[in-house]
C-alpha positions as CSV (number, residue, x, y, z in Angstrom):
1,X,19.8,17.9,33.7
2,X,20.9,14.6,32.1
3,X,18.5,12.1,30.4
4,X,18.2,10.2,33.8
5,X,17.7,13.1,36.0
6,X,14.8,14.1,33.2
7,X,13.4,10.8,33.6
8,X,13.3,10.7,37.3
9,X,11.8,14.2,37.3
10,X,8.8,13.0,34.9
11,X,8.4,10.2,37.3
12,X,7.9,12.2,40.1
13,X,5.8,15.0,38.6
14,X,3.9,13.3,35.9
15,X,0.3,14.1,37.2
16,X,-2.1,12.1,34.8
17,X,-5.6,12.5,34.4
18,X,-6.3,9.7,37.1
19,X,-4.7,11.9,39.8
20,X,-6.0,15.4,39.0
21,X,-9.1,14.6,37.6
22,X,-10.6,11.3,38.9
23,X,-9.2,11.1,42.3
24,X,-9.3,14.7,43.8
25,X,-10.9,16.2,40.9
26,X,-14.3,14.5,41.2
27,X,-14.2,13.1,37.5
28,X,-15.4,9.7,36.9
29,X,-12.7,7.1,35.4
30,X,-15.4,6.4,32.7
31,X,-14.7,10.0,31.4
32,X,-11.2,10.1,31.6
33,X,-8.9,8.7,28.9
34,X,-5.8,7.1,29.7
35,X,-5.8,6.4,33.0
36,X,-4.0,3.0,32.7
37,X,-0.1,2.9,33.0
38,X,0.1,-0.9,33.1
39,X,3.1,-2.3,30.9
40,X,4.0,-5.5,32.1
41,X,2.3,-8.8,33.4
42,X,3.3,-8.2,36.9
43,X,1.9,-4.9,37.1
44,X,-1.1,-6.2,36.0
45,X,-1.3,-8.8,38.3
46,X,-0.5,-6.1,41.2
47,X,-3.6,-4.0,39.9
48,X,-5.9,-7.2,39.6
49,X,-4.7,-8.3,43.3
50,X,-5.4,-4.8,44.4
51,X,-8.7,-4.4,43.1
52,X,-9.7,-7.7,44.9
53,X,-9.4,-10.5,42.7
54,X,-6.7,-13.2,42.8
55,X,-5.9,-14.8,39.3
56,X,-4.5,-18.0,41.1
57,X,-8.0,-18.8,42.5
58,X,-9.8,-20.8,39.6
59,X,-13.1,-19.6,40.9
60,X,-12.3,-15.8,40.6
61,X,-10.1,-15.9,37.7
62,X,-13.6,-17.6,35.9
63,X,-15.9,-14.9,37.3
64,X,-13.2,-12.1,35.8
65,X,-13.1,-14.0,32.4
66,X,-16.9,-14.4,32.9
67,X,-17.6,-10.6,33.5
68,X,-15.4,-10.2,30.1
69,X,-17.4,-12.1,28.0
70,X,-20.8,-10.6,29.4
71,X,-19.3,-7.3,28.7
72,X,-18.5,-8.4,25.3
73,X,-21.9,-9.4,24.6
74,X,-23.7,-6.5,26.2
75,X,-21.5,-4.0,23.7
76,X,-22.9,-6.5,20.7
77,X,-26.4,-6.1,22.2
78,X,-26.6,-2.2,22.8
79,X,-23.8,-0.4,21.1
80,X,-23.3,-2.1,17.4
81,X,-25.3,-3.0,14.6
82,X,-27.0,-5.0,13.8
83,X,-28.5,-5.9,17.4
84,X,-29.0,-2.3,17.8
85,X,-30.2,-0.4,14.6
86,X,-28.8,2.8,16.0
87,X,-25.7,1.4,17.1
88,X,-22.2,1.7,15.7
89,X,-21.0,0.0,12.4
90,X,-17.8,-1.5,13.9
91,X,-16.1,-4.9,14.3
92,X,-14.7,-6.2,17.5
93,X,-10.9,-6.7,16.9
94,X,-9.9,-10.2,16.9
95,X,-7.3,-9.9,19.3
96,X,-10.1,-9.0,22.0
97,X,-12.2,-11.9,20.7
98,X,-9.3,-14.3,21.3
99,X,-8.3,-13.2,24.8
100,X,-8.0,-15.7,27.4
101,X,-5.9,-13.8,29.9
102,X,-7.4,-10.6,31.4
103,X,-4.2,-9.2,32.1
104,X,-3.6,-8.7,28.5
105,X,-6.9,-6.5,28.4
106,X,-5.0,-4.1,30.8
107,X,-1.9,-4.2,28.7
108,X,-3.9,-3.3,25.8
109,X,-5.9,-0.4,27.5
110,X,-2.2,1.1,28.4
111,X,-1.0,0.2,24.7
112,X,-0.2,3.7,23.8
113,X,2.2,4.0,27.0
114,X,4.4,1.5,25.2
115,X,5.7,3.9,22.5
116,X,3.3,2.7,19.9
117,X,0.7,5.6,20.2
118,X,1.1,6.1,16.4
119,X,0.0,2.5,15.5
120,X,-3.7,2.6,14.6
121,X,-4.3,-0.8,15.3
122,X,-3.0,-0.2,18.7
123,X,-5.2,3.0,19.3
124,X,-8.0,0.6,18.3
125,X,-7.2,-2.2,21.0
126,X,-6.6,0.4,23.8
127,X,-10.2,2.2,23.1
128,X,-11.7,-1.5,22.8
129,X,-10.0,-2.5,26.1
130,X,-11.0,0.5,27.8
131,X,-14.6,0.1,26.6
132,X,-14.7,-3.7,28.0
133,X,-12.9,-2.6,31.4
134,X,-15.8,0.1,32.1
135,X,-18.1,-2.4,31.5
136,X,-16.6,-5.0,33.5
137,X,-16.1,-2.5,36.6
138,X,-19.9,-2.1,36.5
139,X,-20.4,-5.9,36.5
140,X,-18.5,-6.2,39.1
141,X,-20.1,-3.7,41.4
142,X,-23.6,-5.0,40.7
143,X,-22.4,-8.6,41.6
144,X,-20.9,-7.6,45.1
145,X,-23.8,-5.7,46.3
146,X,-24.6,-7.6,49.5
147,X,-28.4,-6.8,49.3
148,X,-29.1,-8.4,46.0
149,X,-29.8,-12.0,47.2
150,X,-32.5,-10.5,49.5
151,X,-34.2,-8.4,46.8
152,X,-37.5,-10.0,46.9
153,X,-37.8,-9.7,50.8
154,X,-36.5,-6.0,50.5
155,X,-39.2,-5.4,48.0
156,X,-42.3,-7.2,50.2
157,X,-41.5,-5.2,53.1
158,X,-41.3,-1.9,51.3
159,X,-44.6,-2.6,49.1
160,X,-46.2,-4.0,52.5
161,X,-46.6,-0.4,54.0
162,X,-48.3,1.0,50.9
163,X,-50.6,-2.2,49.9
164,X,-52.1,-1.6,53.6
165,X,-53.3,1.8,52.8
166,X,-54.4,1.1,49.0
167,X,-57.7,-0.4,48.7
168,X,-60.8,-0.4,46.3
169,X,-64.5,0.4,47.7
170,X,-67.6,-1.4,47.2
171,X,-67.7,0.1,43.5
172,X,-64.5,-0.7,42.6
173,X,-63.1,2.7,42.9
174,X,-59.3,2.7,43.6
175,X,-58.3,5.1,47.0
176,X,-55.6,5.8,49.4
177,X,-57.0,5.6,52.9
178,X,-57.6,3.2,55.7
179,X,-61.4,2.5,55.0
180,X,-64.1,3.5,52.6
181,X,-65.2,6.4,54.7
182,X,-61.9,7.7,55.9
183,X,-62.1,11.2,55.9
184,X,-58.5,11.8,54.9
185,X,-59.4,9.1,51.9
186,X,-57.7,10.4,48.2
187,X,-59.4,8.9,45.4
188,X,-56.8,7.2,42.7
189,X,-56.5,6.4,39.4
190,X,-53.8,4.1,39.7
191,X,-51.5,2.4,41.9
192,X,-48.3,0.6,40.5
193,X,-45.5,-1.1,42.1
194,X,-42.4,-1.6,39.9
195,X,-41.1,-4.8,38.8
196,X,-37.5,-5.9,39.1
197,X,-35.0,-4.0,36.9
198,X,-33.4,-6.3,34.7
199,X,-29.7,-6.9,34.8
200,X,-28.8,-5.0,31.5
201,X,-31.1,-1.7,32.7
202,X,-28.9,-1.7,35.8
203,X,-25.8,-1.7,34.0
204,X,-26.9,0.9,31.4
205,X,-27.8,3.3,34.1
206,X,-24.7,2.8,35.9
207,X,-22.8,3.6,32.7
208,X,-24.1,7.1,32.8
209,X,-23.9,7.6,36.2
210,X,-20.5,9.6,37.5
211,X,-20.4,7.4,40.7
212,X,-21.2,4.1,38.6
213,X,-21.4,1.8,41.7
214,X,-24.5,-0.3,42.3
215,X,-25.2,1.2,45.8
216,X,-26.3,4.5,43.6
217,X,-29.1,2.9,41.9
218,X,-32.3,4.1,44.0
219,X,-35.1,2.7,41.9
220,X,-34.6,-0.8,41.7
221,X,-37.8,-0.6,44.2
222,X,-40.2,1.8,42.9
223,X,-44.1,2.9,43.5
224,X,-46.3,5.0,41.6
225,X,-49.6,6.9,42.4
226,X,-51.8,8.3,39.4
227,X,-54.4,10.9,40.8
228,X,-57.0,12.7,39.3
229,X,-55.7,16.2,39.7
230,X,-52.6,17.8,40.6
231,X,-54.1,19.0,43.9
232,X,-54.6,15.4,44.9
233,X,-51.3,14.3,44.1
234,X,-49.8,16.7,46.7
235,X,-52.2,15.4,48.8
236,X,-51.0,12.0,48.5
237,X,-47.7,12.9,49.4
238,X,-49.0,14.5,52.7
239,X,-51.2,11.5,53.6
240,X,-48.1,9.3,53.4
241,X,-46.1,11.6,55.6
242,X,-49.0,11.7,58.1
243,X,-49.5,7.9,58.4
244,X,-45.6,7.8,58.6
245,X,-45.0,5.6,55.7
246,X,-42.6,8.0,54.6
247,X,-40.4,9.5,57.0
248,X,-39.1,13.0,55.9
249,X,-35.8,12.4,58.0
250,X,-35.4,9.4,55.7
251,X,-35.8,11.1,52.6
252,X,-32.7,11.6,50.2
253,X,-32.9,15.3,49.5
254,X,-30.6,15.4,46.3
255,X,-33.0,12.9,44.8
256,X,-36.3,14.9,45.1
257,X,-37.6,16.2,41.9
258,X,-40.7,18.2,41.2
259,X,-41.6,19.0,37.7
260,X,-45.3,18.8,38.3
261,X,-46.0,21.9,40.2
262,X,-44.7,25.4,40.6
263,X,-44.4,25.4,44.8
264,X,-43.9,29.0,45.0
265,X,-46.9,29.8,43.2
266,X,-48.9,27.1,45.0
267,X,-47.6,28.4,48.3
268,X,-48.6,32.0,48.1
269,X,-52.2,30.9,47.4
270,X,-52.2,28.5,49.9
271,X,-51.4,31.0,52.6
272,X,-54.2,32.9,51.3
273,X,-56.7,30.2,51.3
274,X,-56.1,29.0,54.9
275,X,-56.3,32.8,56.3
276,X,-60.0,32.8,55.2
277,X,-60.9,29.6,56.9
278,X,-62.1,31.4,60.1
279,X,-65.1,32.8,58.2
280,X,-67.5,30.2,58.7
281,X,-69.6,31.2,55.5
282,X,-66.4,29.9,53.5
283,X,-67.2,27.8,51.0
284,X,-65.0,24.2,50.8
285,X,-65.4,23.3,47.1
286,X,-64.3,27.2,46.2
287,X,-61.0,27.2,48.2
288,X,-60.0,23.6,47.0
289,X,-60.8,25.1,43.3
290,X,-58.5,28.0,44.0
291,X,-56.0,25.8,45.3
292,X,-56.3,23.6,42.2
293,X,-56.1,26.8,39.9
294,X,-53.0,27.1,41.7
295,X,-51.4,23.8,41.0
296,X,-49.7,24.9,37.9
297,X,-46.8,23.4,35.7
298,X,-43.4,25.1,37.1
299,X,-41.5,26.9,34.2
300,X,-38.1,24.8,34.8
301,X,-37.0,21.7,33.3
302,X,-36.3,18.6,34.5
303,X,-32.5,18.0,36.1
304,X,-32.2,14.6,34.5
305,X,-30.8,14.8,30.9
306,X,-32.5,11.9,29.7
307,X,-36.1,13.0,30.7
308,X,-38.1,14.9,28.5
309,X,-38.9,18.6,29.1
310,X,-42.3,18.2,29.2
311,X,-42.0,15.1,31.7
312,X,-44.2,16.0,34.9
313,X,-44.2,14.5,38.0
314,X,-43.6,14.4,42.0
315,X,-40.6,12.2,42.8
316,X,-38.5,11.3,45.9
317,X,-36.4,8.5,47.3
318,X,-37.1,7.2,50.9
319,X,-35.3,4.8,52.9
320,X,-36.6,2.1,54.8
321,X,-35.1,-0.1,57.7
322,X,-35.2,-3.6,56.4
323,X,-35.1,-6.4,58.7
324,X,-34.1,-10.0,57.6
325,X,-33.7,-13.2,59.3
326,X,-30.3,-14.7,58.9
327,X,-30.9,-18.1,58.3
328,X,-27.1,-19.2,59.6
329,X,-27.9,-18.0,62.7
330,X,-30.6,-21.0,63.4
331,X,-28.3,-23.8,61.4
332,X,-25.4,-23.0,63.7
333,X,-27.4,-23.1,66.6
334,X,-29.1,-26.6,65.6
335,X,-25.8,-27.9,64.7
336,X,-24.3,-27.1,67.9
337,X,-27.3,-28.7,69.8
338,X,-27.1,-31.7,67.7
339,X,-23.5,-32.2,68.2
340,X,-24.2,-31.9,71.9
341,X,-26.5,-34.7,71.9
342,X,-25.0,-37.0,69.5
343,X,-21.4,-37.0,70.3
344,X,-20.2,-34.6,72.7
345,X,-16.2,-35.9,72.2
346,X,-16.3,-35.2,68.7
347,X,-13.8,-32.5,67.2
348,X,-16.9,-31.1,65.6
349,X,-18.3,-29.8,68.9
350,X,-14.9,-28.1,69.7
351,X,-15.2,-26.3,66.3
352,X,-18.6,-24.9,66.7
353,X,-17.7,-23.9,70.1
354,X,-15.2,-21.6,68.6
355,X,-17.9,-19.7,66.8
356,X,-18.8,-16.5,68.8
357,X,-22.9,-16.2,68.5
358,X,-22.4,-12.5,68.3
359,X,-20.5,-12.9,64.9
360,X,-23.7,-14.6,63.6
361,X,-26.5,-11.7,63.8
362,X,-29.9,-13.5,64.2
363,X,-31.2,-10.5,62.4
364,X,-29.7,-8.5,59.3
365,X,-30.9,-4.9,59.3
366,X,-29.9,-2.0,56.8
367,X,-31.8,0.9,55.3
368,X,-32.7,0.6,51.7
369,X,-33.7,3.2,49.1
370,X,-36.7,3.2,47.0
371,X,-38.2,5.7,44.6
372,X,-42.0,7.1,45.0
373,X,-43.6,8.9,42.1
374,X,-47.2,10.8,42.1
375,X,-48.4,12.3,39.2
376,X,-52.0,13.5,38.0
377,X,-53.6,11.6,35.4
378,X,-53.2,14.2,32.6
379,X,-49.6,14.6,33.2
380,X,-49.5,10.6,33.3
381,X,-51.1,10.4,30.1
382,X,-48.6,13.1,28.5
383,X,-45.8,11.5,30.0
384,X,-46.5,8.7,27.8
385,X,-46.8,10.3,24.4
386,X,-44.2,11.6,22.0
387,X,-41.1,12.9,23.5
388,X,-41.8,12.1,27.0
389,X,-42.1,8.3,26.2
390,X,-40.2,5.7,28.0
391,X,-39.0,4.2,24.8
392,X,-37.2,7.4,23.8
393,X,-35.9,7.9,27.5
394,X,-34.3,4.2,26.8
395,X,-32.9,5.3,23.5
396,X,-31.2,8.4,25.1
397,X,-29.8,6.3,28.0
398,X,-28.4,3.9,25.6
399,X,-26.8,6.7,23.4
400,X,-25.1,8.2,26.3
401,X,-23.6,4.7,27.7
402,X,-22.5,4.4,24.2
403,X,-20.6,7.5,23.6
404,X,-19.3,7.3,27.2
405,X,-17.9,3.9,26.9
406,X,-16.9,3.6,23.2
407,X,-15.1,6.9,23.4
408,X,-13.4,7.5,20.0
409,X,-14.6,4.5,18.1
410,X,-17.9,6.4,17.8
411,X,-16.6,9.7,16.3
412,X,-18.0,10.2,12.6
413,X,-20.5,7.6,13.3
């Protein structure tokens, strides 16, 4: 083959990591180096346009630049010294800091493809550009989650189901039940609802998730029960199911975690215990003591790489159908009515009549995922100590995100 034939052959069969690893291999683009092959401003324009942005639109252009500057600030805050004492001792290149055209960031990310792969400064720019693009991509997905403006209403609808069943009796004791004398009542040590997750926390979480899209954060709304014993923790789950607050078919199976109980051992004891119930002389407290004794910690560790091996809890992700009134439905209805009464001959009425009421739904409905955690008091106290402390979890999360985003910039530090 001559040189032109060789060039064409390479063009046809140069299957890079973005094809083999990301698109069909199931690997995240965040973990794949050199995914960009953009060497001209025209190619950068086409990429940005197909990503979904129009740089000719000043609002969209400003939004992209805003994401770029937020990405810079995020890197400074979490990945670099001195703001993060455990961060990298690096300076952001001046060319990155002075950038005013986001298309140049794509060119920098493809820098080694322009025959300058031996240039140390070029390699440095490429890695910095890739790091920023990873964070900008994450920010874009957060901002484009259509459910975000409704978060307060979503949170209220989910929490209300639980608030109706959590009470205090005359002595001030917290319990799960419909009334003080509820025969299914379960005493609680604590009931907690999770505050809204901060924007930075969401970005960090997405930066170490393979999917890296906002829809995959399931604990923006969270609920936590702390019970006296492991057995009562199981009873809480059963009670929520029996009262249909939690619907089994709306559980996300891949998100269920159990690091609190050895279910196989407990199930064996449960079967043996239930067999003895036909005996009228059976002592209820003795049976419950046997079940409590069978509620032991499992031998397997957590599946979340950032969770301590000592962390103990029952955890699952449920989904609830959220129903929200669409304010635009009433606005359009009232506007059409006013236009008819005021001046039916106006063009405004003709424009309003072109609006199909079916296109403006009266009610918005969608399923929203939230996380429930149930843990006994002894385990909850252990979870807050030592290597299980939340601060250690966050440090590990930041470290993982830093390594994933900064790539070779962190080597040797």
